[in-house]
C-alpha positions, 0 to 999 in steps of 0.5 A: 047015185053013185057018180062014176068017173069016166076017164078022158076019151082018147081023141080028147085026151090026145088033144089036151096032151098036144096043147099042154106040148105046144104050151110048154114050147112056147113057155121053153122059147120065151125063156130062152128069149128072157135069159139071153136077153139078160145076158147081153146086159151083163158088163165084164166084171159080171160075166166073169163072176158067173164064169161066162166068157165073152166068146161064150156070150156071143155064140149063145147070143147069136143062136135062134130063140128056138135053140 
């Protein structure tokens, strides 16, 4: 007997995309938090090596995690 693949129904597919979008957003927020925490630990020499000024670092650290 042949098996056929039926595509996901619209509601199930829409729900999957919703969860995928939510997961992606949460990962983005987590990455923002982690990289800003690492930025806060850099000393002046490391900032200079990366081409980041103290003012730029302060602006980045002042942002909420969702931005």
